[in-house]
Structure formats: structure tokens, C-alpha cells
N, CA, C and O atoms as a GROMACS GRO file, in nm:
protein
  512
    1MET      N    1  -1.016  27.236  -8.830
    1MET     CA    2  -0.947  27.110  -8.807
    1MET      C    3  -0.889  27.106  -8.667
    1MET      O    4  -0.903  27.006  -8.597
    2ALA      N    5  -0.823  27.213  -8.626
    2ALA     CA    6  -0.761  27.218  -8.496
    2ALA      C    7  -0.865  27.216  -8.384
    2ALA      O    8  -0.841  27.161  -8.276
    3SER      N    9  -0.981  27.278  -8.411
    3SER     CA   10  -1.084  27.281  -8.307
    3SER      C   11  -1.143  27.143  -8.283
    3SER      O   12  -1.180  27.112  -8.170
    4SER      N   13  -1.154  27.060  -8.386
    4SER     CA   14  -1.207  26.925  -8.368
    4SER      C   15  -1.109  26.837  -8.290
    4SER      O   16  -1.151  26.752  -8.211
    5VAL      N   17  -0.980  26.856  -8.312
    5VAL     CA   18  -0.878  26.782  -8.238
    5VAL      C   19  -0.881  26.823  -8.091
    5VAL      O   20  -0.871  26.738  -8.002
    6THR      N   21  -0.895  26.952  -8.066
    6THR     CA   22  -0.903  27.002  -7.928
    6THR      C   23  -1.027  26.949  -7.860
    6THR      O   24  -1.022  26.914  -7.742
    7ALA      N   25  -1.138  26.944  -7.931
    7ALA     CA   26  -1.263  26.894  -7.873
    7ALA      C   27  -1.251  26.747  -7.837
    7ALA      O   28  -1.301  26.704  -7.733
    8ARG      N   29  -1.185  26.668  -7.922
    8ARG     CA   30  -1.168  26.525  -7.894
    8ARG      C   31  -1.078  26.502  -7.772
    8ARG      O   32  -1.105  26.413  -7.691
    9THR      N   33  -0.971  26.580  -7.759
    9THR     CA   34  -0.883  26.563  -7.644
    9THR      C   35  -0.950  26.608  -7.516
    9THR      O   36  -0.923  26.553  -7.410
   10ALA      N   37  -1.036  26.708  -7.524
   10ALA     CA   38  -1.110  26.753  -7.405
   10ALA      C   39  -1.207  26.645  -7.359
   10ALA      O   40  -1.223  26.623  -7.239
   11VAL      N   41  -1.272  26.577  -7.454
   11VAL     CA   42  -1.363  26.469  -7.418
   11VAL      C   43  -1.285  26.352  -7.360
   11VAL      O   44  -1.330  26.290  -7.264
   12GLY      N   45  -1.170  26.322  -7.417
   12GLY     CA   46  -1.086  26.213  -7.367
   12GLY      C   47  -1.030  26.242  -7.230
   12GLY      O   48  -1.010  26.150  -7.151
   13ALA      N   49  -1.006  26.368  -7.198
   13ALA     CA   50  -0.951  26.405  -7.068
   13ALA      C   51  -1.053  26.391  -6.957
   13ALA      O   52  -1.016  26.373  -6.841
   14ALA      N   53  -1.180  26.398  -6.990
   14ALA     CA   54  -1.286  26.388  -6.889
   14ALA      C   55  -1.327  26.243  -6.864
   14ALA      O   56  -1.431  26.218  -6.804
   15LYS      N   57  -1.248  26.149  -6.908
   15LYS     CA   58  -1.278  26.008  -6.894
   15LYS      C   59  -1.279  25.968  -6.747
   15LYS      O   60  -1.188  26.003  -6.672
   16VAL      N   61  -1.380  25.896  -6.705
   16VAL     CA   62  -1.393  25.852  -6.567
   16VAL      C   63  -1.320  25.720  -6.551
   16VAL      O   64  -1.339  25.627  -6.630
   17VAL      N   65  -1.236  25.711  -6.448
   17VAL     CA   66  -1.160  25.588  -6.426
   17VAL      C   67  -1.243  25.491  -6.343
   17VAL      O   68  -1.324  25.532  -6.260
   18LYS      N   69  -1.222  25.365  -6.367
   18LYS     CA   70  -1.295  25.260  -6.297
   18LYS      C   71  -1.231  25.237  -6.159
   18LYS      O   72  -1.110  25.220  -6.151
   19PRO      N   73  -1.310  25.236  -6.052
   19PRO     CA   74  -1.253  25.212  -5.920
   19PRO      C   75  -1.208  25.068  -5.904
   19PRO      O   76  -1.261  24.977  -5.968
   20ILE      N   77  -1.110  25.047  -5.818
   20ILE     CA   78  -1.059  24.913  -5.792
   20ILE      C   79  -1.156  24.839  -5.699
   20ILE      O   80  -1.212  24.736  -5.737
   21PHE      N   81  -1.176  24.892  -5.579
   21PHE     CA   82  -1.272  24.835  -5.485
   21PHE      C   83  -1.368  24.942  -5.436
   21PHE      O   84  -1.489  24.922  -5.435
   22SER      N   85  -1.313  25.054  -5.397
   22SER     CA   86  -1.392  25.159  -5.332
   22SER      C   87  -1.453  25.252  -5.435
   22SER      O   88  -1.387  25.294  -5.530
   23ARG      N   89  -1.580  25.285  -5.413
   23ARG     CA   90  -1.648  25.376  -5.504
   23ARG      C   91  -1.614  25.521  -5.475
   23ARG      O   92  -1.614  25.605  -5.565
   24ASP      N   93  -1.585  25.551  -5.348
   24ASP     CA   94  -1.553  25.688  -5.311
   24ASP      C   95  -1.450  25.687  -5.199
   24ASP      O   96  -1.407  25.582  -5.152
   25LEU      N   97  -1.412  25.806  -5.157
   25LEU     CA   98  -1.307  25.820  -5.056
   25LEU      C   99  -1.351  25.766  -4.921
   25LEU      O  100  -1.269  25.709  -4.848
   26ASP      N  101  -1.478  25.781  -4.885
   26ASP     CA  102  -1.527  25.731  -4.756
   26ASP      C  103  -1.517  25.580  -4.746
   26ASP      O  104  -1.479  25.526  -4.642
   27GLU      N  105  -1.551  25.512  -4.854
   27GLU     CA  106  -1.540  25.366  -4.855
   27GLU      C  107  -1.394  25.321  -4.847
   27GLU      O  108  -1.363  25.222  -4.781
   28ALA      N  109  -1.307  25.393  -4.914
   28ALA     CA  110  -1.164  25.361  -4.908
   28ALA      C  111  -1.111  25.379  -4.766
   28ALA      O  112  -1.033  25.298  -4.718
   29LYS      N  113  -1.154  25.486  -4.700
   29LYS     CA  114  -1.111  25.509  -4.562
   29LYS      C  115  -1.163  25.400  -4.469
   29LYS      O  116  -1.095  25.360  -4.374
   30ARG      N  117  -1.283  25.352  -4.496
   30ARG     CA  118  -1.337  25.243  -4.415
   30ARG      C  119  -1.251  25.117  -4.430
   30ARG      O  120  -1.225  25.047  -4.332
   31ARG      N  121  -1.209  25.089  -4.551
   31ARG     CA  122  -1.122  24.973  -4.575
   31ARG      C  123  -0.987  24.989  -4.504
   31ARG      O  124  -0.932  24.892  -4.452
   32VAL      N  125  -0.936  25.111  -4.500
   32VAL     CA  126  -0.810  25.137  -4.430
   32VAL      C  127  -0.827  25.112  -4.281
   32VAL      O  128  -0.741  25.052  -4.218
   33ARG      N  129  -0.938  25.158  -4.225
   33ARG     CA  130  -0.963  25.136  -4.081
   33ARG      C  131  -0.976  24.987  -4.049
   33ARG      O  132  -0.927  24.941  -3.946
   34GLU      N  133  -1.042  24.913  -4.137
   34GLU     CA  134  -1.054  24.768  -4.116
   34GLU      C  135  -0.916  24.702  -4.116
   34GLU      O  136  -0.888  24.617  -4.032
   35LEU      N  137  -0.831  24.741  -4.211
   35LEU     CA  138  -0.697  24.685  -4.218
   35LEU      C  139  -0.616  24.724  -4.095
   35LEU      O  140  -0.542  24.642  -4.041
   36TYR      N  141  -0.630  24.848  -4.051
   36TYR     CA  142  -0.556  24.893  -3.932
   36TYR      C  143  -0.598  24.812  -3.809
   36TYR      O  144  -0.513  24.770  -3.731
   37ARG      N  145  -0.727  24.790  -3.794
   37ARG     CA  146  -0.775  24.710  -3.680
   37ARG      C  147  -0.723  24.567  -3.687
   37ARG      O  148  -0.686  24.510  -3.585
   38ALA      N  149  -0.719  24.510  -3.807
   38ALA     CA  150  -0.669  24.373  -3.823
   38ALA      C  151  -0.521  24.366  -3.784
   38ALA      O  152  -0.480  24.274  -3.713
   39TRP      N  153  -0.441  24.463  -3.830
   39TRP     CA  154  -0.299  24.466  -3.793
   39TRP      C  155  -0.283  24.487  -3.644
   39TRP      O  156  -0.200  24.422  -3.580
   40TYR      N  157  -0.363  24.578  -3.588
   40TYR     CA  158  -0.352  24.610  -3.445
   40TYR      C  159  -0.380  24.487  -3.359
   40TYR      O  160  -0.314  24.464  -3.258
   41ARG      N  161  -0.479  24.408  -3.400
   41ARG     CA  162  -0.514  24.286  -3.327
   41ARG      C  163  -0.411  24.176  -3.347
   41ARG      O  164  -0.396  24.089  -3.261
   42GLU      N  165  -0.341  24.178  -3.458
   42GLU     CA  166  -0.246  24.071  -3.490
   42GLU      C  167  -0.109  24.091  -3.426
   42GLU      O  168  -0.033  23.995  -3.415
   43VAL      N  169  -0.077  24.212  -3.384
   43VAL     CA  170   0.056  24.240  -3.331
   43VAL      C  171   0.094  24.149  -3.214
   43VAL      O  172   0.204  24.094  -3.216
   44PRO      N  173   0.008  24.129  -3.111
   44PRO     CA  174   0.050  24.039  -3.002
   44PRO      C  175   0.079  23.896  -3.048
   44PRO      O  176   0.173  23.834  -2.999
   45ASN      N  177   0.000  23.845  -3.141
   45ASN     CA  178   0.024  23.710  -3.194
   45ASN      C  179   0.156  23.704  -3.271
   45ASN      O  180   0.230  23.606  -3.261
   46THR      N  181   0.185  23.809  -3.346
   46THR     CA  182   0.309  23.813  -3.423
   46THR      C  183   0.430  23.818  -3.330
   46THR      O  184   0.529  23.748  -3.353
   47VAL      N  185   0.423  23.901  -3.227
   47VAL     CA  186   0.534  23.911  -3.131
   47VAL      C  187   0.559  23.776  -3.066
   47VAL      O  188   0.674  23.736  -3.047
   48ALA      N  189   0.453  23.705  -3.030
   48ALA     CA  190   0.468  23.574  -2.964
   48ALA      C  191   0.514  23.467  -3.063
   48ALA      O  192   0.601  23.386  -3.030
   49THR      N  193   0.456  23.465  -3.182
   49THR     CA  194   0.488  23.361  -3.279
   49THR      C  195   0.633  23.369  -3.326
   49THR      O  196   0.702  23.268  -3.334
   50PHE      N  197   0.679  23.489  -3.356
   50PHE     CA  198   0.813  23.507  -3.408
   50PHE      C  199   0.916  23.531  -3.299
   50PHE      O  200   1.035  23.547  -3.328
   51GLN      N  201   0.873  23.534  -3.175
   51GLN     CA  202   0.960  23.559  -3.059
   51GLN      C  203   1.046  23.684  -3.085
   51GLN      O  204   1.168  23.681  -3.078
   52LEU      N  205   0.977  23.792  -3.114
   52LEU     CA  206   1.045  23.918  -3.146
   52LEU      C  207   1.099  23.982  -3.020
   52LEU      O  208   1.046  23.963  -2.911
   53ASP      N  209   1.206  24.060  -3.037
   53ASP     CA  210   1.270  24.128  -2.925
   53ASP      C  211   1.208  24.266  -2.903
   53ASP      O  212   1.278  24.361  -2.867
   54ILE      N  213   1.079  24.277  -2.924
   54ILE     CA  214   1.008  24.403  -2.904
   54ILE      C  215   0.885  24.376  -2.819
   54ILE      O  216   0.842  24.261  -2.803
   55THR      N  217   0.828  24.482  -2.766
   55THR     CA  218   0.704  24.468  -2.690
   55THR      C  219   0.586  24.485  -2.785
   55THR      O  220   0.601  24.531  -2.898
   56THR      N  221   0.469  24.446  -2.737
   56THR     CA  222   0.348  24.464  -2.816
   56THR      C  223   0.324  24.612  -2.843
   56THR      O  224   0.281  24.649  -2.952
   57ARG      N  225   0.354  24.694  -2.745
   57ARG     CA  226   0.336  24.838  -2.761
   57ARG      C  227   0.424  24.893  -2.873
   57ARG      O  228   0.379  24.975  -2.953
   58GLN      N  229   0.549  24.849  -2.879
   58GLN     CA  230   0.640  24.894  -2.985
   58GLN      C  231   0.589  24.849  -3.122
   58GLN      O  232   0.598  24.924  -3.220
   59GLY      N  233   0.535  24.727  -3.129
   59GLY     CA  234   0.480  24.677  -3.254
   59GLY      C  235   0.361  24.758  -3.300
   59GLY      O  236   0.348  24.791  -3.418
   60ARG      N  237   0.273  24.790  -3.206
   60ARG     CA  238   0.156  24.870  -3.240
   60ARG      C  239   0.194  25.012  -3.278
   60ARG      O  240   0.131  25.072  -3.365
   61ASP      N  241   0.296  25.066  -3.214
   61ASP     CA  242   0.343  25.199  -3.252
   61ASP      C  243   0.399  25.199  -3.394
   61ASP      O  244   0.379  25.294  -3.470
   62LYS      N  245   0.468  25.092  -3.430
   62LYS     CA  246   0.523  25.081  -3.565
   62LYS      C  247   0.411  25.067  -3.669
   62LYS      O  248   0.419  25.124  -3.778
   63VAL      N  249   0.306  24.992  -3.634
   63VAL     CA  250   0.191  24.980  -3.725
   63VAL      C  251   0.129  25.118  -3.747
   63VAL      O  252   0.098  25.156  -3.859
   64ARG      N  253   0.112  25.190  -3.639
   64ARG     CA  254   0.055  25.326  -3.649
   64ARG      C  255   0.143  25.416  -3.736
   64ARG      O  256   0.093  25.491  -3.819
   65GLU      N  257   0.274  25.407  -3.716
   65GLU     CA  258   0.368  25.488  -3.794
   65GLU      C  259   0.359  25.455  -3.942
   65GLU      O  260   0.362  25.544  -4.027
   66MET      N  261   0.349  25.327  -3.974
   66MET     CA  262   0.341  25.286  -4.114
   66MET      C  263   0.212  25.336  -4.180
   66MET      O  264   0.213  25.375  -4.297
   67PHE      N  265   0.102  25.337  -4.105
   67PHE     CA  266  -0.023  25.387  -4.160
   67PHE      C  267  -0.019  25.539  -4.174
   67PHE      O  268  -0.069  25.593  -4.272
   68GLU      N  269   0.041  25.607  -4.076
   68GLU     CA  270   0.048  25.752  -4.083
   68GLU      C  271   0.141  25.801  -4.192
   68GLU      O  272   0.131  25.915  -4.238
   69LYS      N  273   0.232  25.715  -4.235
   69LYS     CA  274   0.324  25.752  -4.343
   69LYS      C  275   0.247  25.778  -4.473
   69LYS      O  276   0.293  25.855  -4.557
   70ASN      N  277   0.132  25.714  -4.490
   70ASN     CA  278   0.053  25.729  -4.613
   70ASN      C  279  -0.078  25.804  -4.592
   70ASN      O  280  -0.168  25.793  -4.675
   71LYS      N  281  -0.090  25.879  -4.483
   71LYS     CA  282  -0.217  25.945  -4.456
   71LYS      C  283  -0.246  26.062  -4.550
   71LYS      O  284  -0.359  26.110  -4.556
   72HIS      N  285  -0.147  26.108  -4.624
   72HIS     CA  286  -0.167  26.218  -4.718
   72HIS      C  287  -0.233  26.174  -4.848
   72HIS      O  288  -0.274  26.259  -4.927
   73VAL      N  289  -0.244  26.044  -4.872
   73VAL     CA  290  -0.299  25.993  -4.997
   73VAL      C  291  -0.451  26.013  -4.998
   73VAL      O  292  -0.519  25.978  -4.902
   74THR      N  293  -0.503  26.071  -5.106
   74THR     CA  294  -0.646  26.099  -5.114
   74THR      C  295  -0.714  26.032  -5.233
   74THR      O  296  -0.837  26.036  -5.243
   75ASP      N  297  -0.638  25.973  -5.322
   75ASP     CA  298  -0.696  25.906  -5.439
   75ASP      C  299  -0.746  25.767  -5.397
   75ASP      O  300  -0.666  25.686  -5.350
   76PRO      N  301  -0.876  25.738  -5.414
   76PRO     CA  302  -0.929  25.607  -5.372
   76PRO      C  303  -0.860  25.488  -5.438
   76PRO      O  304  -0.846  25.382  -5.377
   77ARG      N  305  -0.817  25.505  -5.563
   77ARG     CA  306  -0.751  25.394  -5.631
   77ARG      C  307  -0.616  25.363  -5.568
   77ARG      O  308  -0.580  25.247  -5.551
   78VAL      N  309  -0.541  25.466  -5.533
   78VAL     CA  310  -0.411  25.447  -5.469
   78VAL      C  311  -0.431  25.388  -5.330
   78VAL      O  312  -0.356  25.300  -5.288
   79ILE      N  313  -0.532  25.437  -5.259
   79ILE     CA  314  -0.563  25.384  -5.126
   79ILE      C  315  -0.597  25.236  -5.136
   79ILE      O  316  -0.552  25.156  -5.054
   80ASP      N  317  -0.676  25.199  -5.236
   80ASP     CA  318  -0.711  25.058  -5.254
   80ASP      C  319  -0.588  24.973  -5.281
   80ASP      O  320  -0.577  24.862  -5.228
   81LEU      N  321  -0.495  25.022  -5.361
   81LEU     CA  322  -0.372  24.947  -5.387
   81LEU      C  323  -0.290  24.929  -5.259
   81LEU      O  324  -0.236  24.821  -5.234
   82LEU      N  325  -0.282  25.034  -5.179
   82LEU     CA  326  -0.208  25.024  -5.053
   82LEU      C  327  -0.277  24.926  -4.958
   82LEU      O  328  -0.211  24.851  -4.886
   83VAL      N  329  -0.411  24.925  -4.958
   83VAL     CA  330  -0.484  24.831  -4.872
   83VAL      C  331  -0.461  24.688  -4.919
   83VAL      O  332  -0.445  24.598  -4.837
   84ILE      N  333  -0.459  24.667  -5.050
   84ILE     CA  334  -0.433  24.532  -5.103
   84ILE      C  335  -0.294  24.485  -5.060
   84ILE      O  336  -0.277  24.371  -5.017
   85LYS      N  337  -0.195  24.573  -5.072
   85LYS     CA  338  -0.060  24.536  -5.030
   85LYS      C  339  -0.055  24.508  -4.880
   85LYS      O  340   0.012  24.415  -4.836
   86GLY      N  341  -0.126  24.588  -4.802
   86GLY     CA  342  -0.130  24.568  -4.658
   86GLY      C  343  -0.195  24.436  -4.620
   86GLY      O  344  -0.148  24.368  -4.529
   87LYS      N  345  -0.302  24.399  -4.690
   87LYS     CA  346  -0.368  24.271  -4.664
   87LYS      C  347  -0.278  24.153  -4.701
   87LYS      O  348  -0.275  24.052  -4.632
   88MET      N  349  -0.206  24.168  -4.811
   88MET     CA  350  -0.112  24.062  -4.850
   88MET      C  351  -0.003  24.047  -4.744
   88MET      O  352   0.033  23.935  -4.707
   89ASP      N  353   0.048  24.159  -4.696
   89ASP     CA  354   0.150  24.157  -4.592
   89ASP      C  355   0.096  24.093  -4.465
   89ASP      O  356   0.166  24.014  -4.400
   90LEU      N  357  -0.027  24.126  -4.429
   90LEU     CA  358  -0.089  24.070  -4.309
   90LEU      C  359  -0.106  23.919  -4.323
   90LEU      O  360  -0.078  23.844  -4.230
   91GLN      N  361  -0.152  23.875  -4.440
   91GLN     CA  362  -0.170  23.731  -4.461
   91GLN      C  363  -0.036  23.658  -4.454
   91GLN      O  364  -0.028  23.550  -4.396
   92GLU      N  365   0.068  23.716  -4.512
   92GLU     CA  366   0.200  23.654  -4.506
   92GLU      C  367   0.249  23.644  -4.362
   92GLU      O  368   0.317  23.547  -4.326
   93THR      N  369   0.216  23.742  -4.282
   93THR     CA  370   0.259  23.741  -4.142
   93THR      C  371   0.179  23.639  -4.063
   93THR      O  372   0.237  23.564  -3.984
   94ILE      N  373   0.049  23.634  -4.083
   94ILE     CA  374  -0.036  23.541  -4.008
   94ILE      C  375  -0.002  23.396  -4.044
   94ILE      O  376   0.003  23.310  -3.956
   95GLN      N  377   0.020  23.370  -4.172
   95GLN     CA  378   0.048  23.234  -4.217
   95GLN      C  379   0.194  23.192  -4.192
   95GLN      O  380   0.233  23.081  -4.228
   96VAL      N  381   0.272  23.279  -4.132
   96VAL     CA  382   0.413  23.257  -4.101
   96VAL      C  383   0.491  23.224  -4.229
   96VAL      O  384   0.576  23.136  -4.231
   97TRP      N  385   0.458  23.297  -4.335
   97TRP     CA  386   0.534  23.287  -4.458
   97TRP      C  387   0.656  23.378  -4.452
   97TRP      O  388   0.748  23.365  -4.533
   98LYS      N  389   0.655  23.469  -4.358
   98LYS     CA  390   0.770  23.556  -4.336
   98LYS      C  391   0.859  23.496  -4.231
   98LYS      O  392   0.818  23.407  -4.156
   99GLN      N  393   0.981  23.544  -4.226
   99GLN     CA  394   1.071  23.504  -4.120
   99GLN      C  395   1.094  23.623  -4.028
   99GLN      O  396   1.054  23.735  -4.059
  100LYS      N  397   1.157  23.596  -3.916
  100LYS     CA  398   1.179  23.700  -3.816
  100LYS      C  399   1.252  23.820  -3.875
  100LYS      O  400   1.219  23.934  -3.841
  101THR      N  401   1.349  23.797  -3.960
  101THR     CA  402   1.425  23.908  -4.018
  101THR      C  403   1.339  23.996  -4.106
  101THR      O  404   1.360  24.117  -4.112
  102HIS      N  405   1.241  23.937  -4.175
  102HIS     CA  406   1.153  24.016  -4.260
  102HIS      C  407   1.071  24.114  -4.176
  102HIS      O  408   1.048  24.227  -4.218
  103ILE      N  409   1.029  24.072  -4.060
  103ILE     CA  410   0.948  24.158  -3.974
  103ILE      C  411   1.036  24.262  -3.906
  103ILE      O  412   0.997  24.378  -3.891
  104MET      N  413   1.154  24.222  -3.864
  104MET     CA  414   1.241  24.315  -3.794
  104MET      C  415   1.295  24.425  -3.886
  104MET      O  416   1.344  24.528  -3.838
  105ARG      N  417   1.287  24.406  -4.018
  105ARG     CA  418   1.330  24.512  -4.111
  105ARG      C  419   1.246  24.638  -4.097
  105ARG      O  420   1.293  24.748  -4.124
  106TYR      N  421   1.122  24.623  -4.054
  106TYR     CA  422   1.036  24.739  -4.033
  106TYR      C  423   1.090  24.828  -3.921
  106TYR      O  424   1.060  24.947  -3.917
  107PHE      N  425   1.168  24.772  -3.831
  107PHE     CA  426   1.214  24.845  -3.714
  107PHE      C  427   1.351  24.908  -3.735
  107PHE      O  428   1.400  24.979  -3.647
  108HIS      N  429   1.413  24.885  -3.849
  108HIS     CA  430   1.539  24.952  -3.882
  108HIS      C  431   1.501  25.081  -3.955
  108HIS      O  432   1.478  25.081  -4.076
  109ASP      N  433   1.494  25.190  -3.880
  109ASP     CA  434   1.442  25.315  -3.934
  109ASP      C  435   1.524  25.368  -4.050
  109ASP      O  436   1.470  25.399  -4.156
  110SER      N  437   1.652  25.378  -4.028
  110SER     CA  438   1.731  25.436  -4.135
  110SER      C  439   1.865  25.364  -4.146
  110SER      O  440   1.929  25.331  -4.046
  111GLN      N  441   1.903  25.340  -4.267
  111GLN     CA  442   2.035  25.286  -4.293
  111GLN      C  443   2.109  25.389  -4.376
  111GLN      O  444   2.053  25.446  -4.470
  112GLU      N  445   2.232  25.412  -4.342
  112GLU     CA  446   2.310  25.511  -4.416
  112GLU      C  447   2.335  25.460  -4.558
  112GLU      O  448   2.369  25.343  -4.577
  113PRO      N  449   2.320  25.547  -4.657
  113PRO     CA  450   2.350  25.503  -4.794
  113PRO      C  451   2.500  25.478  -4.809
  113PRO      O  452   2.582  25.544  -4.746
  114ARG      N  453   2.530  25.384  -4.892
  114ARG     CA  454   2.671  25.350  -4.914
  114ARG      C  455   2.741  25.464  -4.982
  114ARG      O  456   2.684  25.532  -5.067
  115SER      N  457   2.863  25.486  -4.945
  115SER     CA  458   2.943  25.593  -5.003
  115SER      C  459   2.979  25.560  -5.146
  115SER      O  460   2.988  25.444  -5.185
  116THR      N  461   2.998  25.666  -5.224
  116THR     CA  462   3.032  25.644  -5.364
  116THR      C  463   3.176  25.681  -5.396
  116THR      O  464   3.232  25.629  -5.493
  117ASP      N  465   3.237  25.768  -5.317
  117ASP     CA  466   3.374  25.805  -5.348
  117ASP      C  467   3.473  25.708  -5.282
  117ASP      O  468   3.440  25.643  -5.182
  118PHE      N  469   3.590  25.700  -5.338
  118PHE     CA  470   3.689  25.601  -5.299
  118PHE      C  471   3.731  25.615  -5.153
  118PHE      O  472   3.735  25.515  -5.080
  119LEU      N  473   3.763  25.735  -5.108
  119LEU     CA  474   3.814  25.754  -4.973
  119LEU      C  475   3.711  25.717  -4.866
  119LEU      O  476   3.745  25.657  -4.765
  120SER      N  477   3.587  25.753  -4.888
  120SER     CA  478   3.483  25.718  -4.791
  120SER      C  479   3.468  25.567  -4.780
  120SER      O  480   3.453  25.512  -4.671
  121LYS      N  481   3.470  25.500  -4.895
  121LYS     CA  482   3.463  25.353  -4.892
  121LYS      C  483   3.583  25.294  -4.821
  121LYS      O  484   3.570  25.198  -4.746
  122PHE      N  485   3.699  25.351  -4.845
  122PHE     CA  486   3.823  25.303  -4.783
  122PHE      C  487   3.817  25.318  -4.631
  122PHE      O  488   3.853  25.226  -4.557
  123TYR      N  489   3.771  25.434  -4.586
  123TYR     CA  490   3.764  25.460  -4.442
  123TYR      C  491   3.661  25.371  -4.373
  123TYR      O  492   3.680  25.332  -4.257
  124GLN      N  493   3.552  25.338  -4.445
  124GLN     CA  494   3.448  25.254  -4.386
  124GLN      C  495   3.479  25.105  -4.403
  124GLN      O  496   3.411  25.022  -4.343
  125GLY      N  497   3.576  25.071  -4.481
  125GLY     CA  498   3.615  24.931  -4.498
  125GLY      C  499   3.542  24.861  -4.609
  125GLY      O  500   3.544  24.738  -4.616
  126HIS      N  501   3.477  24.934  -4.697
  126HIS     CA  502   3.406  24.873  -4.810
  126HIS      C  503   3.504  24.849  -4.926
  126HIS      O  504   3.605  24.918  -4.940
  127ASP      N  505   3.471  24.752  -5.006
  127ASP     CA  506   3.551  24.727  -5.126
  127ASP      C  507   3.524  24.838  -5.227
  127ASP      O  508   3.413  24.891  -5.232
  128PRO      N  509   3.624  24.875  -5.307
  128PRO     CA  510   3.603  24.982  -5.407
  128PRO      C  511   3.517  24.934  -5.514
  128PRO      O  512   3.488  25.009  -5.608
   0.00000   0.00000   0.00000
């Protein structure tokens, strides 16, 4: 009885997942390169359209940084999801559905987390 249960779970574990867009890792990487090129070409238009207080070079550096943040991902399905999100973000930027503040949030590298203890909040001027 136990051996049949083990055999069924072993068969279930070998189940092949359906790809989202890319059949393999090479195709997923190709889609990432296409998205990167689209963002790279769009940066000058975005800087001009939104009248950002950054240079085109700074914008392109930020695009590169955002892509390099996820370079460790090797699962094609996860890569496809990230590409879909990136394309949605690009479309929102091109269609000017975003505002200047939405784009400038990418350039705020780190914000300090709010304090949790009473004295730290008091010293920083936060409400308890």
C-alpha cells in the first residue's frame, strides 16, 4: 500500500509545467534583451516628456541597474512574468499614464525604515 502511494507521488512530482511565453531559457533571455532595448530607447523620450531632473545617461544607468537586479533569475516562467511586468511598466510610461513622481521613485535608492520604539519616533518627530 505504501509503495503505491510513493509511486503516485513520484509520478506527480515529475509533472512538466506549462511555459508562459518562452519554451526555454534562451528564448526568455531574448525577450529580456528586447525589453531592455525598448527601455533603453525610450529613456530620452521619457526624460523630455516628463521634464525629469536627470540626464539621459542617469536614466539609462537606472534601467541597467533594474535589469541587473534580477539577473540571477534562471526560471523561464519567472523571467516571463518579470518581462510582462516590464512591458506593462513601459507601456504606462510611453502612454504617459504615470506621473513624474512615479518615475522619480525609481531614483530614491533607499529610504530609512520608520522607527518602532517610542524614543526614536520622538527624536525624529513622528507621532507615536
